[in-house]
Backbone as JSON Lines, residues from 0, in Angstrom:
{"i":0,"aa":"M","n":[13.98,-3.77,93.17],"ca":[13.44,-2.98,92.02],"c":[12.81,-4.24,92.12]}
{"i":1,"aa":"V","n":[12.61,-5.3,92.77],"ca":[11.29,-6.79,93.42],"c":[10.39,-5.92,93.12]}
{"i":2,"aa":"G","n":[9.33,-6.5,92.26],"ca":[8.32,-6.26,92.67],"c":[7.06,-4.78,91.98]}
{"i":3,"aa":"G","n":[8.47,-4.23,91.47],"ca":[7.52,-2.31,91.52],"c":[7.98,-2.48,90.18]}
{"i":4,"aa":"R","n":[7.05,-1.7,89.19],"ca":[6.43,-1.52,87.46],"c":[7.95,-0.31,87.18]}
{"i":5,"aa":"L","n":[7.92,-0.13,86.2],"ca":[9.18,0.83,86.3],"c":[8.69,2.17,85.86]}
{"i":6,"aa":"G","n":[6.92,1.95,86.28],"ca":[6.55,3.44,85.78],"c":[7.08,4.33,87.21]}
{"i":7,"aa":"H","n":[6.65,3.47,88.29],"ca":[6.96,3.44,89.95],"c":[8.62,4.4,90.07]}
{"i":8,"aa":"Y","n":[9.38,3.97,89.14],"ca":[11.04,4.69,89.12],"c":[11.05,5.82,88.26]}
{"i":9,"aa":"F","n":[10.62,5.26,87.26],"ca":[10.83,6.25,85.63],"c":[9.79,7.49,85.58]}
{"i":10,"aa":"L","n":[8.25,8.14,86.05],"ca":[7.14,8.26,85.57],"c":[7.17,8.86,87.33]}
{"i":11,"aa":"R","n":[7.66,9.87,87.85],"ca":[7.49,11.21,88.94],"c":[7.7,11.99,88.21]}
{"i":12,"aa":"P","n":[6.59,13.08,88.5],"ca":[6.42,14.28,87.57],"c":[7.41,15.68,87.61]}
{"i":13,"aa":"D","n":[8.29,15.92,89.21],"ca":[8.55,16.07,89.27],"c":[10.33,16.15,88.32]}
{"i":14,"aa":"T","n":[10.32,15.05,87.49],"ca":[11.71,14.81,86.9],"c":[11.54,14.96,85.51]}
{"i":15,"aa":"D","n":[12.18,14.91,84.24],"ca":[11.99,14.76,82.89],"c":[12.6,13.37,82.94]}
{"i":16,"aa":"S","n":[11.53,12.26,83.76],"ca":[12.27,10.9,83.74],"c":[11.44,10.05,82.35]}
{"i":17,"aa":"R","n":[10.1,11.42,81.98],"ca":[9.53,10.49,80.9],"c":[9.99,10.0,79.79]}
{"i":18,"aa":"K","n":[10.93,11.31,78.96],"ca":[11.64,11.37,77.94],"c":[12.68,10.49,78.2]}
{"i":19,"aa":"L","n":[13.15,9.68,80.13],"ca":[14.43,8.73,80.58],"c":[13.68,7.77,80.02]}
{"i":20,"aa":"L","n":[13.16,7.03,80.41],"ca":[12.29,5.94,80.11],"c":[11.93,5.61,78.88]}
{"i":21,"aa":"L","n":[11.37,6.36,78.07],"ca":[11.52,7.23,76.26],"c":[12.68,6.14,75.75]}
{"i":22,"aa":"R","n":[13.25,6.76,75.78],"ca":[15.42,6.59,75.76],"c":[15.85,5.0,76.05]}
{"i":23,"aa":"F","n":[15.49,4.83,77.31],"ca":[15.9,4.15,77.97],"c":[15.18,2.45,76.99]}
{"i":24,"aa":"V","n":[13.67,2.56,77.08],"ca":[13.29,1.24,75.92],"c":[13.65,0.87,74.59]}
{"i":25,"aa":"T","n":[13.71,2.13,73.89],"ca":[14.1,2.55,72.69],"c":[15.67,2.2,72.12]}
{"i":26,"aa":"S","n":[16.64,2.7,73.22],"ca":[17.88,1.63,73.37],"c":[18.85,0.95,73.93]}
{"i":27,"aa":"G","n":[17.73,-0.4,73.38],"ca":[16.92,-1.38,73.65],"c":[18.06,-1.43,75.03]}
{"i":28,"aa":"Y","n":[17.31,-1.04,75.67],"ca":[17.91,-0.89,77.57],"c":[18.97,-1.0,77.75]}
{"i":29,"aa":"R","n":[19.69,-0.33,77.38],"ca":[21.09,0.55,77.74],"c":[21.04,2.26,77.87]}
{"i":30,"aa":"L","n":[21.66,2.76,78.74],"ca":[21.19,4.12,78.65],"c":[23.35,5.04,79.54]}
{"i":31,"aa":"E","n":[23.52,5.06,78.66],"ca":[24.86,5.41,79.49],"c":[25.43,7.18,79.63]}
{"i":32,"aa":"E","n":[25.8,7.32,81.44],"ca":[25.58,9.27,80.95],"c":[24.89,10.32,80.95]}
{"i":33,"aa":"T","n":[23.84,9.16,81.04],"ca":[22.05,10.29,81.01],"c":[22.41,10.9,82.03]}
{"i":34,"aa":"E","n":[22.18,12.52,81.97],"ca":[21.49,13.14,83.6],"c":[20.12,13.29,83.34]}
{"i":35,"aa":"G","n":[19.73,13.49,84.53],"ca":[19.01,13.38,85.31],"c":[18.71,14.87,86.38]}
{"i":36,"aa":"R","n":[17.45,15.26,86.22],"ca":[17.12,16.49,87.37],"c":[15.26,16.04,88.06]}
{"i":37,"aa":"E","n":[16.71,16.55,89.22],"ca":[14.79,15.86,90.27],"c":[14.98,17.14,91.33]}
{"i":38,"aa":"V","n":[13.66,17.37,91.35],"ca":[13.8,18.44,92.61],"c":[13.18,17.41,93.38]}
{"i":39,"aa":"L","n":[13.8,17.33,94.6],"ca":[13.8,16.87,96.13],"c":[12.76,17.63,96.31]}
{"i":40,"aa":"A","n":[12.53,16.72,98.36],"ca":[11.29,17.01,98.99],"c":[11.27,18.33,99.82]}
{"i":41,"aa":"D","n":[12.48,18.82,99.69],"ca":[13.06,20.2,100.49],"c":[12.92,21.47,99.58]}
{"i":42,"aa":"G","n":[12.39,21.24,97.83],"ca":[12.66,21.51,96.75],"c":[13.64,22.31,96.74]}
{"i":43,"aa":"N","n":[14.19,21.38,96.43],"ca":[15.9,22.06,95.91],"c":[16.32,21.41,94.95]}
{"i":44,"aa":"V","n":[16.76,21.56,94.05],"ca":[16.92,20.99,92.56],"c":[18.24,19.36,92.81]}
{"i":45,"aa":"R","n":[18.7,18.37,92.33],"ca":[19.92,17.72,92.09],"c":[19.59,17.25,90.62]}
{"i":46,"aa":"F","n":[21.15,17.16,90.48],"ca":[21.18,16.99,89.2],"c":[21.66,15.63,89.61]}
{"i":47,"aa":"V","n":[22.03,14.5,88.58],"ca":[22.55,13.45,88.71],"c":[22.59,13.34,87.46]}
{"i":48,"aa":"K","n":[23.38,11.93,87.09],"ca":[24.48,11.23,86.01],"c":[24.39,10.21,86.58]}
{"i":49,"aa":"H","n":[23.91,9.11,85.51],"ca":[23.16,7.89,85.77],"c":[23.79,7.33,84.3]}
{"i":50,"aa":"S","n":[24.13,5.89,84.13],"ca":[23.91,4.54,84.04],"c":[22.98,3.81,83.89]}
{"i":51,"aa":"L","n":[22.12,3.28,83.39],"ca":[21.52,2.09,82.64],"c":[21.44,0.78,82.33]}
{"i":52,"aa":"S","n":[21.35,0.03,83.04],"ca":[21.63,-1.22,81.81],"c":[19.74,-2.29,82.22]}
{"i":53,"aa":"A","n":[19.46,-2.83,81.01],"ca":[18.62,-3.84,81.69],"c":[18.93,-5.15,81.06]}
{"i":54,"aa":"N","n":[17.68,-6.07,82.22],"ca":[18.15,-8.37,81.28],"c":[16.51,-8.02,80.92]}
{"i":55,"aa":"A","n":[16.38,-7.87,79.38],"ca":[15.21,-8.27,79.23],"c":[14.38,-9.64,78.44]}
{"i":56,"aa":"E","n":[13.46,-10.14,78.84],"ca":[13.25,-11.21,78.68],"c":[12.28,-11.4,78.13]}
{"i":57,"aa":"G","n":[11.81,-11.12,76.8],"ca":[10.29,-11.12,76.37],"c":[10.1,-8.87,76.5]}
{"i":58,"aa":"P","n":[8.82,-9.62,76.95],"ca":[8.02,-8.0,76.75],"c":[8.92,-7.25,77.87]}
{"i":59,"aa":"S","n":[8.72,-8.08,79.49],"ca":[9.09,-8.73,80.86],"c":[11.04,-7.63,80.67]}
{"i":60,"aa":"V","n":[10.87,-6.8,81.78],"ca":[12.33,-6.89,82.21],"c":[12.51,-7.34,83.66]}
{"i":61,"aa":"R","n":[13.42,-7.95,83.97],"ca":[13.77,-8.79,85.13],"c":[14.46,-8.54,85.7]}
{"i":62,"aa":"R","n":[15.98,-8.04,84.83],"ca":[17.25,-6.73,85.87],"c":[17.39,-5.84,85.44]}
{"i":63,"aa":"I","n":[17.9,-4.46,85.99],"ca":[18.5,-3.56,85.94],"c":[19.19,-3.12,86.79]}
{"i":64,"aa":"W","n":[20.29,-2.6,85.91],"ca":[21.5,-2.26,86.7],"c":[21.92,-0.79,86.2]}
{"i":65,"aa":"S","n":[22.11,0.25,88.16],"ca":[22.41,1.12,87.33],"c":[23.44,2.19,88.33]}
{"i":66,"aa":"T","n":[24.17,2.79,87.63],"ca":[25.53,3.54,88.75],"c":[24.68,5.63,88.2]}
{"i":67,"aa":"Q","n":[25.26,5.52,89.55],"ca":[24.69,7.17,90.19],"c":[25.9,8.16,90.22]}
{"i":68,"aa":"Q","n":[25.7,9.48,89.83],"ca":[27.09,10.3,90.7],"c":[25.98,11.12,90.6]}
{"i":69,"aa":"D","n":[26.39,11.89,91.8],"ca":[25.22,13.41,91.91],"c":[26.37,14.33,91.51]}
{"i":70,"aa":"V","n":[25.88,15.54,90.2],"ca":[26.72,16.34,89.43],"c":[25.85,17.43,89.85]}
{"i":71,"aa":"T","n":[25.76,18.06,91.12],"ca":[24.56,18.92,90.84],"c":[25.46,20.19,91.25]}
{"i":72,"aa":"R","n":[26.19,19.98,92.41],"ca":[27.61,21.0,92.41],"c":[28.51,21.67,91.0]}
{"i":73,"aa":"L","n":[28.82,20.79,90.1],"ca":[29.52,21.24,88.96],"c":[28.18,21.45,87.74]}
{"i":74,"aa":"R","n":[26.83,21.18,88.05],"ca":[25.88,21.81,87.23],"c":[25.81,23.5,87.7]}
{"i":75,"aa":"M","n":[25.96,23.53,89.15],"ca":[25.76,25.31,89.52],"c":[26.73,25.55,89.61]}
{"i":76,"aa":"A","n":[28.12,25.14,89.36],"ca":[29.35,25.64,89.11],"c":[29.64,26.82,87.77]}
{"i":77,"aa":"E","n":[28.74,25.74,87.19],"ca":[28.59,26.14,85.34],"c":[27.37,27.24,85.15]}
{"i":78,"aa":"E","n":[26.08,26.96,86.29],"ca":[25.57,28.13,85.57],"c":[25.99,29.73,86.39]}
{"i":79,"aa":"D","n":[26.89,29.24,87.9],"ca":[27.85,30.5,87.99],"c":[28.07,31.06,86.78]}
{"i":80,"aa":"N","n":[29.18,30.13,86.18],"ca":[29.93,30.73,85.59],"c":[29.19,31.12,84.53]}
{"i":81,"aa":"Q","n":[28.58,30.36,83.9],"ca":[27.63,31.44,83.21],"c":[26.82,32.72,83.16]}
{"i":82,"aa":"R","n":[26.59,32.75,83.88],"ca":[26.18,34.16,85.14],"c":[26.91,35.31,84.71]}
{"i":83,"aa":"L","n":[28.25,34.78,85.58],"ca":[29.23,36.18,85.23],"c":[29.74,35.95,83.8]}
{"i":84,"aa":"A","n":[29.98,35.54,83.28],"ca":[30.07,35.19,81.79],"c":[29.45,36.83,80.84]}
{"i":85,"aa":"A","n":[27.96,35.92,81.01],"ca":[26.47,37.42,80.59],"c":[27.28,38.8,81.53]}
{"i":86,"aa":"F","n":[27.56,38.24,82.64],"ca":[27.21,40.46,83.52],"c":[29.07,40.65,81.99]}
{"i":87,"aa":"V","n":[29.75,40.47,82.15],"ca":[30.78,40.76,81.39],"c":[30.18,41.08,80.25]}
{"i":88,"aa":"R","n":[29.9,40.45,79.5],"ca":[29.42,40.51,78.07],"c":[28.28,41.07,78.01]}
{"i":89,"aa":"E","n":[27.44,41.3,78.6],"ca":[26.18,42.72,78.4],"c":[26.36,43.56,79.05]}
{"i":90,"aa":"S","n":[27.61,43.13,79.99],"ca":[27.86,45.17,80.45],"c":[27.71,46.56,79.52]}
{"i":91,"aa":"P","n":[27.53,47.68,79.86],"ca":[26.91,48.75,79.19],"c":[28.41,49.46,79.5]}
{"i":92,"aa":"Y","n":[29.55,49.0,79.63],"ca":[30.61,49.91,80.79],"c":[31.99,48.79,79.96]}
{"i":93,"aa":"P","n":[32.75,49.49,79.0],"ca":[33.85,48.68,78.66],"c":[34.99,47.82,79.64]}
{"i":94,"aa":"I","n":[34.85,46.95,79.24],"ca":[35.8,46.1,80.46],"c":[37.13,44.7,79.77]}
{"i":95,"aa":"L","n":[37.79,45.11,79.81],"ca":[39.16,44.95,78.85],"c":[39.66,42.87,80.07]}
{"i":96,"aa":"E","n":[40.16,42.0,79.24],"ca":[40.65,41.15,80.06],"c":[42.16,41.25,79.45]}
{"i":97,"aa":"C","n":[43.21,41.11,80.04],"ca":[45.05,41.08,79.98],"c":[44.98,39.97,80.49]}
{"i":98,"aa":"D","n":[46.78,39.3,79.49],"ca":[46.94,38.07,80.25],"c":[48.39,38.57,81.24]}
{"i":99,"aa":"E","n":[48.64,38.14,81.13],"ca":[49.96,38.98,82.2],"c":[51.31,39.5,82.14]}
{"i":100,"aa":"R","n":[51.28,39.59,81.01],"ca":[52.26,40.4,79.53],"c":[50.92,42.34,79.51]}
{"i":101,"aa":"G","n":[50.06,41.96,80.25],"ca":[49.67,43.23,79.82],"c":[48.93,43.54,78.53]}
{"i":102,"aa":"F","n":[48.91,42.69,77.91],"ca":[47.87,42.7,76.5],"c":[46.5,42.17,76.58]}
{"i":103,"aa":"P","n":[45.6,42.55,75.92],"ca":[43.84,42.68,75.77],"c":[43.61,40.67,75.1]}
{"i":104,"aa":"V","n":[43.25,40.61,76.05],"ca":[42.82,38.79,75.08],"c":[41.67,38.96,75.06]}
{"i":105,"aa":"Y","n":[40.35,39.08,75.76],"ca":[39.25,39.6,75.63],"c":[38.77,41.05,76.23]}
{"i":106,"aa":"V","n":[37.39,41.67,74.85],"ca":[37.19,42.8,75.14],"c":[35.69,42.38,74.82]}
{"i":107,"aa":"N","n":[34.47,43.3,76.01],"ca":[33.24,42.69,75.75],"c":[32.55,43.54,74.32]}
{"i":108,"aa":"P","n":[31.38,43.39,73.81],"ca":[31.24,44.08,73.02],"c":[31.06,45.54,73.47]}
{"i":109,"aa":"S","n":[30.6,45.86,74.37],"ca":[30.74,47.32,74.82],"c":[32.26,48.11,74.69]}
{"i":110,"aa":"T","n":[33.24,47.55,74.91],"ca":[34.73,48.1,74.42],"c":[34.63,47.97,72.7]}
{"i":111,"aa":"R","n":[34.11,47.47,72.08],"ca":[34.72,46.72,70.81],"c":[33.27,48.21,70.26]}
{"i":112,"aa":"S","n":[32.45,48.26,70.57],"ca":[31.43,49.7,70.31],"c":[32.57,51.13,70.64]}
{"i":113,"aa":"L","n":[32.45,51.32,71.79],"ca":[33.84,52.29,71.96],"c":[34.61,52.69,71.21]}
{"i":114,"aa":"L","n":[35.7,51.82,70.79],"ca":[36.49,51.83,69.83],"c":[35.71,51.75,68.52]}
{"i":115,"aa":"G","n":[35.02,51.51,68.29],"ca":[34.24,51.37,66.38],"c":[34.31,53.2,66.86]}
{"i":116,"aa":"N","n":[33.56,53.16,67.56],"ca":[32.68,54.74,67.14],"c":[33.7,55.25,67.2]}
{"i":117,"aa":"M","n":[34.96,55.3,68.4],"ca":[35.99,56.38,68.8],"c":[37.15,56.14,67.11]}
{"i":118,"aa":"A","n":[37.19,55.36,66.74],"ca":[37.55,54.71,65.69],"c":[39.31,54.79,65.82]}
{"i":119,"aa":"V","n":[39.24,53.93,67.11],"ca":[40.41,53.03,67.63],"c":[40.66,52.31,67.54]}
{"i":120,"aa":"D","n":[42.2,51.77,67.42],"ca":[42.06,50.53,67.47],"c":[42.66,49.85,68.85]}
{"i":121,"aa":"L","n":[42.23,48.61,69.21],"ca":[42.51,48.47,70.7],"c":[43.96,48.12,70.87]}
{"i":122,"aa":"Q","n":[44.75,48.62,70.09],"ca":[46.57,48.44,69.94],"c":[47.01,49.37,71.36]}
{"i":123,"aa":"D","n":[46.0,50.69,70.02],"ca":[46.27,52.31,70.19],"c":[45.86,52.77,72.5]}
{"i":124,"aa":"L","n":[45.16,51.91,73.15],"ca":[44.97,52.18,74.02],"c":[46.26,51.68,75.18]}
{"i":125,"aa":"L","n":[47.39,51.33,74.78],"ca":[48.45,50.56,75.17],"c":[49.69,51.54,74.95]}
{"i":126,"aa":"P","n":[50.27,52.12,76.39],"ca":[50.58,53.47,76.2],"c":[52.3,52.44,75.33]}
{"i":127,"aa":"A","n":[53.37,53.41,74.77],"ca":[54.6,53.74,74.59],"c":[55.14,52.41,74.85]}
{"i":128,"aa":"N","n":[55.95,52.64,76.4],"ca":[56.33,51.86,77.3],"c":[55.76,51.13,77.88]}
{"i":129,"aa":"H","n":[54.63,50.32,77.34],"ca":[53.62,49.08,77.84],"c":[54.58,48.28,78.35]}
{"i":130,"aa":"N","n":[55.83,47.99,78.44],"ca":[57.13,46.94,78.04],"c":[57.88,46.83,79.15]}
{"i":131,"aa":"E","n":[58.1,48.44,79.88],"ca":[58.95,49.27,80.71],"c":[57.89,48.78,81.98]}
{"i":132,"aa":"I","n":[56.14,49.26,81.6],"ca":[55.7,49.43,82.98],"c":[55.1,48.0,83.31]}
{"i":133,"aa":"I","n":[54.95,47.51,82.45],"ca":[54.67,45.7,82.62],"c":[55.71,44.84,83.67]}
{"i":134,"aa":"D","n":[57.28,44.96,82.69],"ca":[58.26,44.42,84.34],"c":[58.45,45.83,85.25]}
{"i":135,"aa":"A","n":[58.56,46.69,85.55],"ca":[58.57,47.21,86.68],"c":[57.66,46.61,87.72]}
{"i":136,"aa":"C","n":[56.37,46.81,87.21],"ca":[55.42,46.26,87.79],"c":[55.44,44.54,87.93]}
{"i":137,"aa":"L","n":[56.31,43.33,88.1],"ca":[56.6,42.29,88.29],"c":[57.51,42.62,88.46]}
{"i":138,"aa":"K","n":[58.57,43.21,88.93],"ca":[59.62,43.11,89.01],"c":[59.89,44.04,90.59]}
{"i":139,"aa":"A","n":[58.32,44.87,91.07],"ca":[58.5,45.43,92.48],"c":[57.05,44.7,92.54]}
{"i":140,"aa":"G","n":[56.51,43.82,92.56],"ca":[56.06,43.13,92.83],"c":[54.16,43.31,92.84]}
{"i":141,"aa":"E","n":[54.48,44.26,91.94],"ca":[52.87,45.04,92.25],"c":[52.2,44.83,90.97]}
{"i":142,"aa":"S","n":[50.58,44.56,91.32],"ca":[49.56,43.73,90.35],"c":[48.98,45.13,89.54]}
{"i":143,"aa":"T","n":[49.35,46.51,89.77],"ca":[48.46,47.23,89.4],"c":[49.16,48.53,88.51]}
{"i":144,"aa":"S","n":[49.27,48.96,87.72],"ca":[49.89,50.35,87.5],"c":[48.69,51.38,86.72]}
{"i":145,"aa":"E","n":[48.78,52.62,86.93],"ca":[48.03,54.03,86.46],"c":[48.82,54.54,85.16]}
{"i":146,"aa":"V","n":[48.11,54.31,83.76],"ca":[48.75,54.98,83.67],"c":[47.76,55.93,82.05]}
{"i":147,"aa":"E","n":[47.88,57.05,81.77],"ca":[47.32,57.18,80.81],"c":[46.66,57.52,78.97]}
{"i":148,"aa":"V","n":[45.83,57.02,78.67],"ca":[46.71,57.37,77.3],"c":[45.82,58.04,76.16]}
{"i":149,"aa":"Q","n":[46.54,59.07,75.92],"ca":[45.36,60.48,74.37],"c":[45.76,58.84,73.56]}
{"i":150,"aa":"V","n":[43.92,58.91,72.67],"ca":[44.11,58.37,71.69],"c":[43.29,59.24,70.96]}
{"i":151,"aa":"A","n":[43.42,59.12,70.09],"ca":[42.96,60.43,68.42],"c":[42.63,61.63,68.97]}
């Protein structure tokens, strides 16, 4: 950074670096585990986690140390997870997630609404021989079994 001004490094229009510069200065020239977002020349977005530390003498910053870690893949995976979770949560169709023993551990709002409208408890959806069906599937190495349950 010899010969450069802080604005050259922090005040690029394609990033949220103005906020970063303000935090850097007001925190005594030290930032830890700060994430930034920048748009690359090819239009792709890159997310970077960085730590900065500077040595200031009077009004001048003399030295800056920085570490950076590209966390783009992690952020993209998190966005994918949020999108998939929203798909299940916002689906108009009943969706249930069950544990390895076949007991429901999550139901989406459509399932709750349907069960509420039918005045049916979630446990009423399980057949009387639920445990035997699970044991048979596990013993046979099968992952599914079709069972019809009449409710209400």
